[in-house]
DSSP file (Angstrom, degrees, kcal/mol; ACC not computed):
  #  RESIDUE AA STRUCTURE BP1 BP2  ACC     N-H-->O    O-->H-N    N-H-->O    O-->H-N    TCO  KAPPA ALPHA  PHI   PSI    X-CA   Y-CA   Z-CA
    1    1 A M              0   0    0      0, 0.0    14,-0.4     0, 0.0     2,-0.4   0.000 360.0 360.0 360.0 129.8  -10.9    0.6  -19.8
    2    2 A V        -     0   0    0     12,-0.2     2,-0.5    10,-0.1    12,-0.2  -0.774 360.0-154.5 -92.8 141.0  -12.4   -0.6  -16.5
    3    3 A K        -     0   0    0     10,-1.4     2,-0.4    -2,-0.4    10,-0.3  -0.955   4.3-150.5-118.6 116.5  -14.6   -3.7  -16.5
    4    4 A V        -     0   0    0     -2,-0.5     8,-0.2     8,-0.2     3,-0.0  -0.725  11.1-171.9 -85.0 131.7  -17.2   -4.1  -13.8
    5    5 A T        +     0   0    0      6,-1.4     2,-0.3    -2,-0.4    -1,-0.1   0.485  60.2  34.2-105.9  -8.0  -17.8   -7.9  -13.1
    6    6 A N  S >  S-     0   0    0      5,-0.3     3,-0.7     1,-0.1     5,-0.1  -0.915  85.4-101.6-143.1 174.8  -20.8   -8.0  -10.7
    7    7 A V  T 3  S+     0   0    0     -2,-0.3    -1,-0.1     1,-0.2    -3,-0.0   0.733 117.9  53.7 -67.4 -22.6  -24.0   -6.0  -10.0
    8    8 A F  T 3  S-     0   0    0      1,-0.0    -1,-0.2    -3,-0.0    -4,-0.0   0.583 101.8-132.7 -95.6  -7.6  -22.6   -4.1   -7.0
    9    9 A G    <   +     0   0    0     -3,-0.7    -2,-0.1     1,-0.1    -5,-0.0   0.787  65.1 129.3  71.9  29.8  -19.6   -2.9   -9.0
   10   10 A D        +     0   0    0      1,-0.1     2,-0.4     2,-0.0    -1,-0.1   0.387  55.9  66.4-102.9   3.4  -17.0   -3.8   -6.4
   11   11 A E        +     0   0    0     -5,-0.1    -6,-1.4     2,-0.0    -5,-0.3  -0.986  62.0 169.0-124.1 127.3  -14.6   -5.8   -8.7
   12   12 A Y        -     0   0    0     -2,-0.4     2,-0.3    -8,-0.2    18,-0.2  -0.884  13.0-175.2-130.1 160.7  -12.7   -4.0  -11.3
   13   13 A S        +     0   0    0    -10,-0.3   -10,-1.4    -2,-0.3    10,-0.2  -0.962  43.3  38.6-153.5 143.4   -9.8   -4.7  -13.8
   14   14 A G  E    S-A   22   0A   0      8,-2.5     8,-3.5    -2,-0.3     2,-0.3  -0.645  86.1 -43.8 117.8-172.7   -7.9   -2.6  -16.2
   15   15 A K  E     -A   21   0A   0    -14,-0.4     2,-0.7     6,-0.2     6,-0.2  -0.717  35.7-150.9 -97.8 140.3   -6.6    0.8  -16.6
   16   16 A V  E >>  -A   20   0A   0      4,-3.0     3,-2.3    -2,-0.3     4,-1.2  -0.868  60.2 -74.2-111.6  98.5   -8.5    4.0  -15.6
   17   17 A G  T 34 S-     0   0    0     -2,-0.7    -1,-0.1     1,-0.3     3,-0.0  -0.319  93.5 -43.6  49.2-129.5   -7.2    6.7  -17.9
   18   18 A N  T 34 S+     0   0    0     -3,-0.1    -1,-0.3     1,-0.1    16,-0.1   0.008 127.9  78.6-110.9  21.8   -3.7    7.6  -16.7
   19   19 A S  T <4 S-     0   0    0     -3,-2.3    15,-0.4     1,-0.3     2,-0.3   0.727  97.8 -12.2-107.4 -26.4   -4.6    7.7  -13.1
   20   20 A G  E  <  -A   16   0A   0     -4,-1.2    -4,-3.0    13,-0.3     2,-0.4  -0.998  46.3-130.6-166.5 169.9   -4.7    4.1  -11.9
   21   21 A V  E     -AB  15  32A   0     11,-2.7    11,-2.2    -2,-0.3     2,-0.4  -0.999  18.3-155.6-129.6 128.2   -4.8    0.3  -12.6
   22   22 A F  E     +AB  14  31A   0     -8,-3.5    -8,-2.5    -2,-0.4     2,-0.3  -0.823  27.4 148.4 -98.1 139.6   -7.3   -2.2  -11.1
   23   23 A A  E     - B   0  30A   0      7,-2.5     7,-3.0    -2,-0.4     2,-0.4  -0.989  36.9-130.5-163.0 174.2   -6.5   -5.7  -10.8
   24   24 A K  E     + B   0  29A   0     -2,-0.3     2,-0.4     5,-0.2     5,-0.2  -0.996  19.7 179.1-133.0 130.7   -6.9   -8.9   -8.8
   25   25 A W  E >  S- B   0  28A   0      3,-2.5     3,-2.5    -2,-0.4    -2,-0.0  -0.993  72.2 -17.4-137.0 129.9   -4.2  -11.3   -7.6
   26   26 A K  T 3  S-     0   0    0     -2,-0.4     3,-0.1     1,-0.3    -1,-0.1   0.819 130.2 -50.7  45.6  38.2   -4.7  -14.5   -5.6
   27   27 A G  T 3  S+     0   0    0      1,-0.3     2,-0.5     0, 0.0    -1,-0.3   0.433 112.3 122.4  86.8   0.6   -8.2  -13.3   -4.7
   28   28 A R  E <   -B   25   0A   0     -3,-2.5    -3,-2.5    50,-0.1     2,-0.4  -0.871  52.9-147.0-103.7 125.6   -7.1   -9.9   -3.5
   29   29 A Q  E     +B   24   0A   0     -2,-0.5     2,-0.3    -5,-0.2    -5,-0.2  -0.694  29.5 166.7 -81.9 131.3   -8.6   -6.8   -5.3
   30   30 A Y  E     -B   23   0A   0     -7,-3.0    -7,-2.5    -2,-0.4     2,-0.4  -0.994  27.3-151.7-147.9 163.4   -6.1   -3.9   -5.5
   31   31 A R  E     -B   22   0A   0     -2,-0.3     2,-0.4    -9,-0.2    -9,-0.2  -0.973  17.7-179.9-126.5 141.0   -5.6   -0.6   -7.1
   32   32 A R  E     -B   21   0A   0    -11,-2.2   -11,-2.7    -2,-0.4     2,-0.2  -0.955  35.8 -90.3-140.1 158.5   -2.3    1.0   -7.9
   33   33 A K        -     0   0    0     -2,-0.4     2,-0.5   -13,-0.2   -13,-0.3  -0.500  43.9-113.7 -70.0 138.1   -1.1    4.2   -9.5
   34   34 A Y        +     0   0    0    -15,-0.4     2,-0.3    -2,-0.2    -1,-0.1  -0.647  49.0 166.0 -68.6 117.2   -0.6    4.1  -13.2
   35   35 A V        -     0   0    0     -2,-0.5   -16,-0.0     3,-0.0    -3,-0.0  -0.970  41.0-124.2-136.6 152.3    3.2    4.5  -13.9
   36   36 A I        -     0   0    0     -2,-0.3     2,-0.0     1,-0.0    -2,-0.0  -0.881  46.3-118.6 -89.3 124.3    5.6    4.0  -16.9
   37   37 A P        -     0   0    0      0, 0.0     2,-0.3     0, 0.0    -1,-0.0  -0.314  22.5-141.0 -68.1 145.6    8.1    1.7  -15.5
   38   38 A A        -     0   0    0      2,-0.0    -3,-0.0    -2,-0.0     0, 0.0  -0.700   0.8-148.4-100.6 155.3   11.7    2.8  -15.3
   39   39 A N        -     0   0    0     -2,-0.3     2,-0.2     2,-0.0     0, 0.0  -0.694  18.1-172.3-126.9  77.9   14.6    0.5  -16.0
   40   40 A P        -     0   0    0      0, 0.0    -2,-0.0     0, 0.0     0, 0.0  -0.516  13.2-166.4 -75.8 145.3   17.5    1.6  -13.9
   41   41 A R        +     0   0    0     -2,-0.2    -2,-0.0     4,-0.1     0, 0.0  -0.195  36.1 141.7-117.5  34.9   20.9   -0.1  -14.5
   42   42 A T     >  -     0   0    0      1,-0.1     4,-2.5     4,-0.0     5,-0.2  -0.395  65.0-110.2 -71.8 155.6   22.7    1.0  -11.4
   43   43 A P  H  > S+     0   0    0      0, 0.0     4,-1.8     0, 0.0     5,-0.1   0.888 119.5  51.2 -49.5 -41.0   25.1   -1.4   -9.7
   44   44 A K  H  > S+     0   0    0      1,-0.2     4,-2.0     2,-0.2     5,-0.1   0.889 109.4  49.1 -65.9 -40.0   22.7   -1.8   -6.8
   45   45 A Q  H  > S+     0   0    0      1,-0.2     4,-2.5     2,-0.2    -1,-0.2   0.883 110.7  50.7 -68.9 -36.8   19.8   -2.5   -9.0
   46   46 A Q  H  X S+     0   0    0     -4,-2.5     4,-2.4     2,-0.2    -1,-0.2   0.869 109.4  52.2 -64.8 -34.5   21.9   -5.2  -11.0
   47   47 A E  H  X S+     0   0    0     -4,-1.8     4,-2.0    -5,-0.2    -2,-0.2   0.918 110.0  47.9 -67.8 -39.5   22.8   -6.7   -7.6
   48   48 A V  H  X S+     0   0    0     -4,-2.0     4,-2.3     1,-0.2    -2,-0.2   0.917 113.4  47.4 -70.0 -39.5   19.1   -6.9   -6.6
   49   49 A R  H  X S+     0   0    0     -4,-2.5     4,-2.6     1,-0.2    -1,-0.2   0.911 109.8  52.4 -66.2 -38.2   18.2   -8.5   -9.9
   50   50 A S  H  X S+     0   0    0     -4,-2.4     4,-2.8     2,-0.2    -1,-0.2   0.908 107.6  53.0 -60.5 -39.3   21.1  -11.0   -9.6
   51   51 A S  H  X S+     0   0    0     -4,-2.0     4,-2.4     2,-0.2     5,-0.2   0.969 109.6  48.0 -64.3 -51.7   19.7  -12.0   -6.1
   52   52 A F  H  X S+     0   0    0     -4,-2.3     4,-2.4     1,-0.2    -2,-0.2   0.910 109.7  52.6 -52.5 -41.5   16.2  -12.6   -7.7
   53   53 A D  H  X S+     0   0    0     -4,-2.6     4,-2.8     1,-0.2     5,-0.2   0.960 110.4  49.4 -58.9 -50.9   17.8  -14.7  -10.5
   54   54 A N  H  X S+     0   0    0     -4,-2.8     4,-1.9     1,-0.2    -1,-0.2   0.893 110.6  48.9 -54.6 -44.6   19.6  -16.8   -7.7
   55   55 A A  H  X S+     0   0    0     -4,-2.4     4,-2.0     1,-0.2    -1,-0.2   0.881 111.7  49.0 -65.7 -39.7   16.5  -17.3   -5.8
   56   56 A V  H  X S+     0   0    0     -4,-2.4     4,-2.0    -5,-0.2    -2,-0.2   0.919 111.3  49.8 -65.5 -43.7   14.6  -18.4   -8.9
   57   57 A Q  H  X S+     0   0    0     -4,-2.8     4,-0.9     1,-0.2    -2,-0.2   0.877 110.9  48.6 -62.8 -38.0   17.4  -20.8   -9.8
   58   58 A L  H  X S+     0   0    0     -4,-1.9     4,-0.6    -5,-0.2     3,-0.3   0.871 108.7  54.1 -71.7 -37.1   17.5  -22.4   -6.4
   59   59 A W  H >< S+     0   0    0     -4,-2.0     3,-0.9     1,-0.2    -2,-0.2   0.884 104.9  54.3 -60.1 -39.6   13.7  -22.8   -6.4
   60   60 A K  H 3< S+     0   0    0     -4,-2.0    -1,-0.2     1,-0.2    -2,-0.2   0.756 107.0  52.8 -65.3 -24.7   13.9  -24.7   -9.7
   61   61 A E  H 3< S+     0   0    0     -4,-0.9    -1,-0.2    -3,-0.3    -2,-0.2   0.557  86.3 109.2 -89.4  -9.4   16.4  -27.1   -8.0
   62   62 A F  S << S-     0   0    0     -3,-0.9     2,-0.1    -4,-0.6    -3,-0.0  -0.383  70.8-120.4 -61.5 138.6   14.1  -27.8   -5.2
   63   63 A L    >>  -     0   0    0     -2,-0.1     4,-1.8     1,-0.1     3,-0.7  -0.430  31.8-102.2 -73.6 160.0   12.5  -31.3   -4.9
   64   64 A Q  H 3> S+     0   0    0      1,-0.2     4,-2.5     2,-0.2     5,-0.2   0.874 118.9  55.1 -52.0 -47.3    8.8  -31.6   -4.9
   65   65 A P  H 3> S+     0   0    0      0, 0.0     4,-2.0     0, 0.0    -1,-0.2   0.879 107.2  50.7 -59.8 -38.3    8.5  -32.1   -1.1
   66   66 A M  H <> S+     0   0    0     -3,-0.7     4,-2.0     2,-0.2    -2,-0.2   0.919 110.8  48.9 -62.0 -46.6   10.4  -28.9   -0.4
   67   67 A K  H  X S+     0   0    0     -4,-1.8     4,-2.8     1,-0.2    -1,-0.2   0.904 108.5  54.0 -61.0 -42.3    8.1  -26.9   -2.7
   68   68 A K  H  X S+     0   0    0     -4,-2.5     4,-2.2     1,-0.2    -1,-0.2   0.882 105.9  53.4 -62.3 -37.9    5.1  -28.4   -1.1
   69   69 A N  H  X S+     0   0    0     -4,-2.0     4,-2.1    -5,-0.2    -1,-0.2   0.923 110.8  45.3 -64.1 -40.0    6.3  -27.3    2.3
   70   70 A Y  H  X S+     0   0    0     -4,-2.0     4,-1.7     2,-0.2    -2,-0.2   0.936 110.6  54.2 -70.5 -39.3    6.7  -23.7    1.2
   71   71 A N  H  X S+     0   0    0     -4,-2.8     4,-0.6     1,-0.2    -2,-0.2   0.860 110.0  47.0 -53.3 -39.0    3.4  -23.9   -0.5
   72   72 A F  H >< S+     0   0    0     -4,-2.2     3,-0.7     1,-0.2    -1,-0.2   0.882 111.1  51.8 -68.6 -41.8    1.8  -25.0    2.8
   73   73 A L  H 3< S+     0   0    0     -4,-2.1     4,-0.3     1,-0.2    -2,-0.2   0.787 108.3  52.5 -68.1 -27.5    3.5  -22.3    4.7
   74   74 A A  H ><>S+     0   0    0     -4,-1.7     5,-1.6     1,-0.2     3,-0.8   0.611  82.0  90.3 -84.5 -16.6    2.3  -19.7    2.3
   75   75 A V  G X<5S+     0   0    0     -3,-0.7     3,-1.8    -4,-0.6    -1,-0.2   0.886  85.4  51.7 -54.7 -51.5   -1.5  -20.6    2.5
   76   76 A P  G 3 5S+     0   0    0      0, 0.0    -1,-0.3     0, 0.0    -2,-0.1   0.829 111.3  47.7 -58.4 -29.4   -2.2  -18.1    5.4
   77   77 A K  G < 5S-     0   0    0     -3,-0.8    -2,-0.2    -4,-0.3     3,-0.1   0.459 108.3-127.2 -90.8  -0.1   -0.6  -15.2    3.6
   78   78 A Q  T < 5S+     0   0    0     -3,-1.8     2,-0.3    -4,-0.4    -3,-0.2   0.868  72.1 115.1  54.6  42.8   -2.5  -16.0    0.3
   79   79 A I  S   <S-     0   0    0     -5,-1.6    -1,-0.2    -8,-0.1     2,-0.1  -0.797  70.3 -97.3-127.8 173.3    0.7  -16.1   -1.6
   80   80 A S     >  -     0   0    0     -2,-0.3     4,-1.9     1,-0.1     5,-0.1  -0.477  28.1-115.9 -85.8 165.3    2.5  -18.9   -3.4
   81   81 A G  H  > S+     0   0    0      2,-0.2     4,-2.5     1,-0.2     5,-0.2   0.864 117.7  57.0 -61.9 -37.2    5.3  -21.0   -2.0
   82   82 A F  H  > S+     0   0    0      1,-0.2     4,-2.4     2,-0.2    -1,-0.2   0.915 106.4  47.7 -62.9 -40.4    7.5  -19.6   -4.6
   83   83 A N  H  > S+     0   0    0      1,-0.2     4,-2.3     2,-0.2    -1,-0.2   0.890 111.1  51.7 -67.1 -38.4    6.8  -16.1   -3.5
   84   84 A M  H  X S+     0   0    0     -4,-1.9     4,-1.8     2,-0.2    -1,-0.2   0.900 110.6  48.0 -59.5 -43.3    7.4  -17.0    0.1
   85   85 A W  H  X S+     0   0    0     -4,-2.5     4,-1.9     2,-0.2    -2,-0.2   0.923 111.9  48.4 -64.0 -44.5   10.8  -18.5   -0.8
   86   86 A V  H  < S+     0   0    0     -4,-2.4    -2,-0.2     1,-0.2    -1,-0.2   0.914 111.7  51.1 -62.3 -43.9   11.9  -15.5   -2.9
   87   87 A S  H  < S+     0   0    0     -4,-2.3    -1,-0.2     1,-0.2    -2,-0.2   0.823 114.4  44.3 -65.9 -30.8   10.8  -13.1   -0.1
   88   88 A R  H  <        0   0    0     -4,-1.8    -1,-0.2     1,-0.2    -2,-0.2   0.733 360.0 360.0 -80.1 -25.0   12.8  -15.1    2.4
   89   89 A Y     <        0   0    0     -4,-1.9    -1,-0.2    -5,-0.2    -2,-0.2   0.475 360.0 360.0 -65.8 360.0   15.8  -15.5    0.2
């Protein structure tokens, strides 16, 4: 079900049948195709997941000043410092 949140109808959220999904993240409105997610367990996919795990663990070990620096660097891209760290890792 799609939910219109203003009188002009330009903000949506939710699923439209089986054709798409509307959402908003960090102030950005977006639409993506509706898909049933797969869960591949190939060696390459496990390597990628392990890399994400390592990035998350390192982020948790950062001191507050380091996290603040990443948050500051991420402002122009409208993402979080955590997301910037993971993308650079």
